[in-house]
C-alpha positions as CSV (number, residue, x, y, z in Angstrom):
1,M,0.0,0.0,0.0
2,K,1.2,3.4,-0.9
3,I,-0.4,6.7,0.1
4,T,-0.3,9.1,-2.9
5,Y,-0.3,12.9,-2.7
6,K,-4.1,12.7,-3.4
7,G,-4.6,10.6,-0.3
8,D,-2.2,12.7,1.8
9,Y,-4.0,15.9,0.7
10,A,-7.4,14.4,1.4
11,L,-6.4,13.5,4.9
12,K,-4.9,16.9,5.6
13,A,-8.0,18.7,4.2
14,L,-10.3,16.6,6.4
15,L,-8.1,17.4,9.4
16,E,-8.5,21.1,8.7
17,L,-12.3,20.7,8.7
18,A,-12.2,18.5,11.8
19,F,-10.7,21.3,13.8
20,D,-13.6,23.6,12.9
21,Y,-16.4,21.0,13.4
22,E,-17.3,22.1,16.9
23,S,-17.6,25.7,16.0
24,K,-19.7,24.9,12.9
25,Q,-17.3,27.1,11.0
26,V,-17.2,26.8,7.2
27,V,-13.7,26.7,5.8
28,S,-12.9,28.1,2.4
29,L,-11.0,26.1,-0.2
30,T,-8.3,28.9,-0.3
31,D,-7.8,28.7,3.5
32,I,-7.4,24.9,3.4
33,S,-5.0,25.2,0.5
34,K,-2.8,27.8,2.2
35,R,-2.8,26.1,5.6
36,Q,-1.9,22.7,4.2
37,N,0.1,23.8,1.2
38,I,-2.2,22.0,-1.3
39,P,-2.6,23.3,-4.9
40,V,-6.1,24.7,-5.1
41,K,-7.0,23.0,-8.4
42,Y,-6.0,19.6,-7.0
43,L,-7.8,20.3,-3.7
44,E,-11.0,21.1,-5.7
45,Q,-11.0,17.6,-7.2
46,I,-10.4,16.0,-3.8
47,M,-13.1,18.0,-2.1
48,L,-15.6,16.8,-4.8
49,I,-14.7,13.2,-4.0
50,L,-15.0,13.7,-0.3
51,K,-18.4,15.5,-0.8
52,G,-19.6,12.7,-3.1
53,A,-18.7,10.1,-0.4
54,G,-20.7,12.0,2.2
55,F,-17.9,13.0,4.5
56,I,-18.2,16.8,3.8
57,S,-20.6,19.3,2.4
58,S,-20.3,22.8,1.2
59,K,-21.9,26.2,1.4
60,R,-21.9,28.4,-1.7
61,G,-21.5,32.2,-2.0
62,I,-19.9,34.8,0.2
63,G,-18.6,33.2,3.3
64,G,-18.9,29.8,1.7
65,G,-16.7,26.8,2.0
66,F,-16.6,23.3,3.3
67,F,-17.5,21.6,6.6
68,L,-17.6,18.0,8.0
69,L,-20.9,16.2,8.0
70,K,-19.9,13.8,10.8
71,P,-18.1,14.4,14.1
72,P,-14.3,13.7,13.9
73,E,-14.9,10.8,16.3
74,E,-17.0,9.0,13.7
75,I,-14.5,9.4,10.8
76,V,-12.0,6.6,10.7
77,L,-8.7,7.0,8.9
78,G,-9.1,3.6,7.2
79,D,-12.3,4.6,5.5
80,I,-10.7,7.7,4.0
81,V,-7.6,5.8,2.9
82,R,-9.6,3.1,1.2
83,M,-12.0,5.6,-0.5
84,I,-9.2,7.7,-2.0
85,E,-6.5,5.1,-2.5
86,G,-8.5,1.9,-3.1
87,P,-7.8,-1.5,-1.5
88,I,-5.0,-1.5,1.1
89,E,-3.7,-5.0,0.2
90,P,-0.2,-5.0,-1.1
91,I,-1.2,-7.6,-3.7
92,A,-4.6,-8.8,-4.9
93,C,-4.4,-12.1,-3.0
94,G,-3.8,-10.2,0.2
95,K,-7.4,-10.2,1.1
96,R,-8.4,-12.6,4.0
97,I,-11.3,-13.8,1.8
98,H,-9.8,-14.3,-1.6
99,D,-11.5,-14.4,-5.0
100,Y,-9.3,-16.9,-6.7
101,Q,-8.2,-14.3,-9.3
102,C,-4.7,-15.7,-9.7
103,G,-5.6,-19.4,-9.2
104,E,-2.7,-20.1,-6.9
105,E,-4.1,-18.7,-3.6
106,D,-4.4,-22.2,-2.0
107,D,-0.8,-23.2,-2.9
108,C,1.0,-19.8,-2.6
109,V,3.6,-19.7,0.2
110,F,3.5,-15.9,0.2
111,R,-0.3,-15.4,0.5
112,E,-0.4,-15.8,4.3
113,I,2.4,-13.2,4.6
114,W,0.4,-10.7,2.5
115,V,-2.8,-11.4,4.4
116,N,-0.9,-10.7,7.7
117,V,0.5,-7.4,6.2
118,T,-3.0,-6.4,5.2
119,D,-4.3,-7.3,8.7
120,A,-1.6,-5.3,10.4
121,I,-2.3,-2.2,8.3
122,S,-6.0,-2.6,8.9
123,E,-5.5,-3.0,12.6
124,I,-3.8,0.4,12.7
125,I,-5.8,2.5,10.3
126,D,-9.2,1.1,11.3
127,H,-8.8,2.2,14.9
128,I,-7.7,5.8,14.4
129,T,-10.3,8.5,14.2
130,F,-9.9,12.0,13.2
131,A,-10.5,13.0,16.8
132,D,-7.4,10.9,17.7
133,I,-5.4,12.7,15.0
134,M,-6.6,16.0,16.2
135,E,-5.4,15.1,19.7
136,R,-2.0,14.1,18.3
137,A,-1.8,17.4,16.4
138,R,-2.5,19.4,19.5
139,E,0.2,17.5,21.5
140,M,2.7,18.0,18.7
141,H,1.9,21.7,18.6
142,A,2.2,22.0,22.4
143,K,5.6,20.3,22.4
144,K,6.7,22.6,19.6
145,I,5.7,25.7,21.6
146,E,7.3,24.2,24.7
147,Y,10.7,24.0,23.0
148,M,10.6,27.4,21.4
149,Y,12.9,30.0,22.9
150,H,13.9,33.5,22.0
151,I,17.3,35.2,22.0
């Protein structure tokens, strides 16, 4: 599994919106783009995908922008990764329930390894919510401020 820029940008854009969920604030495409250093044209495409999947919505006109439809506690990292990047299996036969596409699933010595890799990735990304990521971001920000000093 490899996370592309598209996936990385989608996660960063959702995180931006997650921080504004409580305040019900609408965030403009330009603000997300600037804060996360994402090209606007590319971000437009990503936001359409996220909107089509029901994770976000938008408000048009002056003061318009995007907002989360669900609380950050209900948005799981694995759902976003799979939606943007596709299956997480490193190889087609890495699914626990295989579809016999290659015809060697029952005799392949590597299949169990790929299934274990898939399970390990799933175990991590399917138990992390955007609320967890927000907390991690706050902790990292606090540590960064803690170590700042001025001469």
